[in-house]
C-alpha positions, 0 to 999 in steps of 0.5 A: 500500499502507497503512502500519500507521500509518494503520490506525485502532484499533477501539475495544472495546465491552463488552454487557450482557445485561438480560433480564425476562419478558412474559407472553404477551399482552404479548409478543403485543401488543408483536410487534404494534406491532413488526410494524405500525410495521416496527420490531424489538422491541429497537429499540422498548425502546431508543429508549423507555429512550434518555433513562435509558441516555443522559444518566447514564452518570458523574454524576446530578443531585442534584435526581434524588435522593430524600431521607427528609424526602421519603419522612417526608411520605407517611407523616405523611399516613397516620398521622393 
């Protein structure tokens, strides 16, 4: 018989739903692609965005921020 001290506590997870809309053609294409690859649309989408949802949980590197100076370069080209 195991005591309560040996039982590991279960970690609680909090999930958030993210929704977006696809056209009928886009959804049919996604469904056909997943059927050919024997996967699900959720697994495919999570795999595609995994580098964005796993690396920046706590901190974003400074080089990924867009500064005002970078945007001004494009505005000067259009005004000339």
